[in-house]
PyMOL CGO cylinders between C-alpha atoms (Angstrom):
from pymol import cmd
from pymol.cgo import CYLINDER

trace = [
    CYLINDER, -53.32, -71.88, -12.06, -50.10, -73.71, -11.17, 0.3, 1, 1, 1, 1, 1, 1,
    CYLINDER, -50.10, -73.71, -11.17, -48.51, -72.57, -14.30, 0.3, 1, 1, 1, 1, 1, 1,
    CYLINDER, -48.51, -72.57, -14.30, -49.61, -68.91, -13.57, 0.3, 1, 1, 1, 1, 1, 1,
    CYLINDER, -49.61, -68.91, -13.57, -48.00, -69.06, -10.12, 0.3, 1, 1, 1, 1, 1, 1,
    CYLINDER, -48.00, -69.06, -10.12, -44.82, -70.63, -11.52, 0.3, 1, 1, 1, 1, 1, 1,
    CYLINDER, -44.82, -70.63, -11.52, -44.58, -67.83, -14.02, 0.3, 1, 1, 1, 1, 1, 1,
    CYLINDER, -44.58, -67.83, -14.02, -45.09, -65.26, -11.19, 0.3, 1, 1, 1, 1, 1, 1,
    CYLINDER, -45.09, -65.26, -11.19, -42.23, -66.82, -9.27, 0.3, 1, 1, 1, 1, 1, 1,
    CYLINDER, -42.23, -66.82, -9.27, -40.08, -66.68, -12.45, 0.3, 1, 1, 1, 1, 1, 1,
    CYLINDER, -40.08, -66.68, -12.45, -40.92, -63.01, -13.19, 0.3, 1, 1, 1, 1, 1, 1,
    CYLINDER, -40.92, -63.01, -13.19, -40.32, -62.08, -9.53, 0.3, 1, 1, 1, 1, 1, 1,
    CYLINDER, -40.32, -62.08, -9.53, -36.66, -63.10, -9.99, 0.3, 1, 1, 1, 1, 1, 1,
    CYLINDER, -36.66, -63.10, -9.99, -36.12, -60.40, -12.61, 0.3, 1, 1, 1, 1, 1, 1,
    CYLINDER, -36.12, -60.40, -12.61, -34.38, -57.25, -11.31, 0.3, 1, 1, 1, 1, 1, 1,
    CYLINDER, -34.38, -57.25, -11.31, -36.98, -54.86, -12.44, 0.3, 1, 1, 1, 1, 1, 1,
    CYLINDER, -36.98, -54.86, -12.44, -40.06, -56.60, -11.11, 0.3, 1, 1, 1, 1, 1, 1,
    CYLINDER, -40.06, -56.60, -11.11, -41.42, -56.85, -7.61, 0.3, 1, 1, 1, 1, 1, 1,
    CYLINDER, -41.42, -56.85, -7.61, -44.27, -59.24, -6.89, 0.3, 1, 1, 1, 1, 1, 1,
    CYLINDER, -44.27, -59.24, -6.89, -46.05, -58.64, -3.63, 0.3, 1, 1, 1, 1, 1, 1,
    CYLINDER, -46.05, -58.64, -3.63, -49.16, -60.54, -2.42, 0.3, 1, 1, 1, 1, 1, 1,
    CYLINDER, -49.16, -60.54, -2.42, -51.85, -58.64, -0.59, 0.3, 1, 1, 1, 1, 1, 1,
    CYLINDER, -51.85, -58.64, -0.59, -53.53, -61.30, 1.47, 0.3, 1, 1, 1, 1, 1, 1,
    CYLINDER, -53.53, -61.30, 1.47, -57.24, -61.27, 2.38, 0.3, 1, 1, 1, 1, 1, 1,
    CYLINDER, -57.24, -61.27, 2.38, -56.25, -60.82, 5.99, 0.3, 1, 1, 1, 1, 1, 1,
    CYLINDER, -56.25, -60.82, 5.99, -55.08, -57.31, 5.15, 0.3, 1, 1, 1, 1, 1, 1,
    CYLINDER, -55.08, -57.31, 5.15, -58.70, -56.36, 4.97, 0.3, 1, 1, 1, 1, 1, 1,
    CYLINDER, -58.70, -56.36, 4.97, -60.28, -53.54, 3.09, 0.3, 1, 1, 1, 1, 1, 1,
    CYLINDER, -60.28, -53.54, 3.09, -58.13, -50.92, 1.53, 0.3, 1, 1, 1, 1, 1, 1,
    CYLINDER, -58.13, -50.92, 1.53, -58.43, -47.80, -0.61, 0.3, 1, 1, 1, 1, 1, 1,
    CYLINDER, -58.43, -47.80, -0.61, -57.64, -49.59, -3.87, 0.3, 1, 1, 1, 1, 1, 1,
    CYLINDER, -57.64, -49.59, -3.87, -60.82, -51.61, -3.71, 0.3, 1, 1, 1, 1, 1, 1,
    CYLINDER, -60.82, -51.61, -3.71, -62.83, -48.82, -5.20, 0.3, 1, 1, 1, 1, 1, 1,
    CYLINDER, -62.83, -48.82, -5.20, -61.48, -49.37, -8.76, 0.3, 1, 1, 1, 1, 1, 1,
    CYLINDER, -61.48, -49.37, -8.76, -58.35, -50.78, -10.34, 0.3, 1, 1, 1, 1, 1, 1,
    CYLINDER, -58.35, -50.78, -10.34, -55.84, -48.17, -11.29, 0.3, 1, 1, 1, 1, 1, 1,
    CYLINDER, -55.84, -48.17, -11.29, -52.52, -47.96, -12.99, 0.3, 1, 1, 1, 1, 1, 1,
    CYLINDER, -52.52, -47.96, -12.99, -49.90, -45.21, -12.40, 0.3, 1, 1, 1, 1, 1, 1,
    CYLINDER, -49.90, -45.21, -12.40, -48.13, -44.55, -15.81, 0.3, 1, 1, 1, 1, 1, 1,
    CYLINDER, -48.13, -44.55, -15.81, -44.72, -42.87, -15.47, 0.3, 1, 1, 1, 1, 1, 1,
    CYLINDER, -44.72, -42.87, -15.47, -42.87, -41.74, -18.47, 0.3, 1, 1, 1, 1, 1, 1,
    CYLINDER, -42.87, -41.74, -18.47, -39.14, -40.81, -19.13, 0.3, 1, 1, 1, 1, 1, 1,
    CYLINDER, -39.14, -40.81, -19.13, -38.41, -37.33, -20.42, 0.3, 1, 1, 1, 1, 1, 1,
    CYLINDER, -38.41, -37.33, -20.42, -39.61, -35.48, -22.43, 0.3, 1, 1, 1, 1, 1, 1,
    CYLINDER, -39.61, -35.48, -22.43, -43.14, -36.56, -21.37, 0.3, 1, 1, 1, 1, 1, 1,
    CYLINDER, -43.14, -36.56, -21.37, -42.13, -36.59, -17.83, 0.3, 1, 1, 1, 1, 1, 1,
    CYLINDER, -42.13, -36.59, -17.83, -45.52, -36.07, -16.11, 0.3, 1, 1, 1, 1, 1, 1,
    CYLINDER, -45.52, -36.07, -16.11, -47.31, -39.17, -14.69, 0.3, 1, 1, 1, 1, 1, 1,
    CYLINDER, -47.31, -39.17, -14.69, -50.83, -40.13, -15.67, 0.3, 1, 1, 1, 1, 1, 1,
    CYLINDER, -50.83, -40.13, -15.67, -53.20, -42.24, -13.62, 0.3, 1, 1, 1, 1, 1, 1,
    CYLINDER, -53.20, -42.24, -13.62, -55.41, -44.57, -15.62, 0.3, 1, 1, 1, 1, 1, 1,
    CYLINDER, -55.41, -44.57, -15.62, -58.67, -45.76, -13.82, 0.3, 1, 1, 1, 1, 1, 1,
    CYLINDER, -58.67, -45.76, -13.82, -60.59, -48.48, -15.64, 0.3, 1, 1, 1, 1, 1, 1,
    CYLINDER, -60.59, -48.48, -15.64, -64.30, -48.68, -15.14, 0.3, 1, 1, 1, 1, 1, 1,
    CYLINDER, -64.30, -48.68, -15.14, -66.90, -51.09, -16.22, 0.3, 1, 1, 1, 1, 1, 1,
    CYLINDER, -66.90, -51.09, -16.22, -67.95, -49.00, -19.34, 0.3, 1, 1, 1, 1, 1, 1,
    CYLINDER, -67.95, -49.00, -19.34, -65.12, -46.49, -19.70, 0.3, 1, 1, 1, 1, 1, 1,
    CYLINDER, -65.12, -46.49, -19.70, -61.72, -45.27, -18.62, 0.3, 1, 1, 1, 1, 1, 1,
    CYLINDER, -61.72, -45.27, -18.62, -60.50, -42.12, -16.90, 0.3, 1, 1, 1, 1, 1, 1,
    CYLINDER, -60.50, -42.12, -16.90, -57.03, -40.49, -17.29, 0.3, 1, 1, 1, 1, 1, 1,
    CYLINDER, -57.03, -40.49, -17.29, -56.03, -38.21, -14.48, 0.3, 1, 1, 1, 1, 1, 1,
    CYLINDER, -56.03, -38.21, -14.48, -53.12, -35.83, -15.02, 0.3, 1, 1, 1, 1, 1, 1,
    CYLINDER, -53.12, -35.83, -15.02, -53.60, -33.24, -12.16, 0.3, 1, 1, 1, 1, 1, 1,
    CYLINDER, -53.60, -33.24, -12.16, -50.73, -33.28, -9.50, 0.3, 1, 1, 1, 1, 1, 1,
    CYLINDER, -50.73, -33.28, -9.50, -53.18, -33.57, -6.70, 0.3, 1, 1, 1, 1, 1, 1,
    CYLINDER, -53.18, -33.57, -6.70, -54.79, -36.71, -8.36, 0.3, 1, 1, 1, 1, 1, 1,
    CYLINDER, -54.79, -36.71, -8.36, -51.45, -38.26, -9.00, 0.3, 1, 1, 1, 1, 1, 1,
    CYLINDER, -51.45, -38.26, -9.00, -50.34, -37.57, -5.42, 0.3, 1, 1, 1, 1, 1, 1,
    CYLINDER, -50.34, -37.57, -5.42, -53.52, -39.29, -3.93, 0.3, 1, 1, 1, 1, 1, 1,
    CYLINDER, -53.52, -39.29, -3.93, -53.08, -42.26, -6.12, 0.3, 1, 1, 1, 1, 1, 1,
    CYLINDER, -53.08, -42.26, -6.12, -49.43, -42.56, -5.25, 0.3, 1, 1, 1, 1, 1, 1,
    CYLINDER, -49.43, -42.56, -5.25, -50.41, -42.41, -1.63, 0.3, 1, 1, 1, 1, 1, 1,
    CYLINDER, -50.41, -42.41, -1.63, -53.04, -45.13, -2.13, 0.3, 1, 1, 1, 1, 1, 1,
    CYLINDER, -53.04, -45.13, -2.13, -50.59, -47.36, -4.00, 0.3, 1, 1, 1, 1, 1, 1,
    CYLINDER, -50.59, -47.36, -4.00, -48.15, -46.79, -1.08, 0.3, 1, 1, 1, 1, 1, 1,
    CYLINDER, -48.15, -46.79, -1.08, -50.76, -47.87, 1.47, 0.3, 1, 1, 1, 1, 1, 1,
    CYLINDER, -50.76, -47.87, 1.47, -51.63, -51.01, -0.39, 0.3, 1, 1, 1, 1, 1, 1,
    CYLINDER, -51.63, -51.01, -0.39, -47.97, -51.83, -0.97, 0.3, 1, 1, 1, 1, 1, 1,
    CYLINDER, -47.97, -51.83, -0.97, -47.28, -51.31, 2.73, 0.3, 1, 1, 1, 1, 1, 1,
    CYLINDER, -47.28, -51.31, 2.73, -50.10, -53.82, 3.61, 0.3, 1, 1, 1, 1, 1, 1,
    CYLINDER, -50.10, -53.82, 3.61, -48.84, -56.38, 1.23, 0.3, 1, 1, 1, 1, 1, 1,
    CYLINDER, -48.84, -56.38, 1.23, -46.38, -59.08, 2.06, 0.3, 1, 1, 1, 1, 1, 1,
    CYLINDER, -46.38, -59.08, 2.06, -42.81, -58.42, 1.38, 0.3, 1, 1, 1, 1, 1, 1,
    CYLINDER, -42.81, -58.42, 1.38, -41.33, -59.67, -1.87, 0.3, 1, 1, 1, 1, 1, 1,
    CYLINDER, -41.33, -59.67, -1.87, -39.65, -62.55, 0.01, 0.3, 1, 1, 1, 1, 1, 1,
    CYLINDER, -39.65, -62.55, 0.01, -42.67, -63.46, 1.99, 0.3, 1, 1, 1, 1, 1, 1,
    CYLINDER, -42.67, -63.46, 1.99, -44.86, -63.21, -1.17, 0.3, 1, 1, 1, 1, 1, 1,
    CYLINDER, -44.86, -63.21, -1.17, -42.51, -65.55, -3.00, 0.3, 1, 1, 1, 1, 1, 1,
    CYLINDER, -42.51, -65.55, -3.00, -42.84, -67.99, -0.02, 0.3, 1, 1, 1, 1, 1, 1,
    CYLINDER, -42.84, -67.99, -0.02, -46.65, -67.53, -0.06, 0.3, 1, 1, 1, 1, 1, 1,
    CYLINDER, -46.65, -67.53, -0.06, -46.85, -68.20, -3.76, 0.3, 1, 1, 1, 1, 1, 1,
    CYLINDER, -46.85, -68.20, -3.76, -44.59, -71.32, -3.48, 0.3, 1, 1, 1, 1, 1, 1,
    CYLINDER, -44.59, -71.32, -3.48, -46.79, -72.66, -0.67, 0.3, 1, 1, 1, 1, 1, 1,
    CYLINDER, -46.79, -72.66, -0.67, -49.92, -72.35, -2.77, 0.3, 1, 1, 1, 1, 1, 1,
    CYLINDER, -49.92, -72.35, -2.77, -48.20, -73.88, -5.81, 0.3, 1, 1, 1, 1, 1, 1,
    CYLINDER, -48.20, -73.88, -5.81, -47.06, -76.82, -3.64, 0.3, 1, 1, 1, 1, 1, 1,
    CYLINDER, -47.06, -76.82, -3.64, -50.61, -77.36, -2.38, 0.3, 1, 1, 1, 1, 1, 1,
    CYLINDER, -50.61, -77.36, -2.38, -51.90, -77.30, -5.94, 0.3, 1, 1, 1, 1, 1, 1,
    CYLINDER, -51.90, -77.30, -5.94, -49.14, -79.71, -6.93, 0.3, 1, 1, 1, 1, 1, 1,
    CYLINDER, -49.14, -79.71, -6.93, -50.03, -82.17, -4.20, 0.3, 1, 1, 1, 1, 1, 1,
    CYLINDER, -50.03, -82.17, -4.20, -53.79, -82.12, -5.33, 0.3, 1, 1, 1, 1, 1, 1,
    CYLINDER, -53.79, -82.12, -5.33, -52.77, -83.59, -8.72, 0.3, 1, 1, 1, 1, 1, 1,
]
cmd.load_cgo(trace, "trace")
């Protein structure tokens, strides 16, 4: 797990990647229902698609109302997460505790 945390810290330094930790203390949130991915495309495709993975299948949502709901859910979760700076500090703290256990 230490190597994974170090990799996250490395990736978080890239200009096109934000790493945010959603701590347990944040409590329940709308994204707990099922994992989802919002896929956004450059033109000419343009229209976003939401991918929702289930235990036995997957759902692809393309309706504007569905996209809007999932964007709002993502925004809520992101707002509950630690900032990118605080997330990096949290990951560093966890990594240091793992390192000291060696």
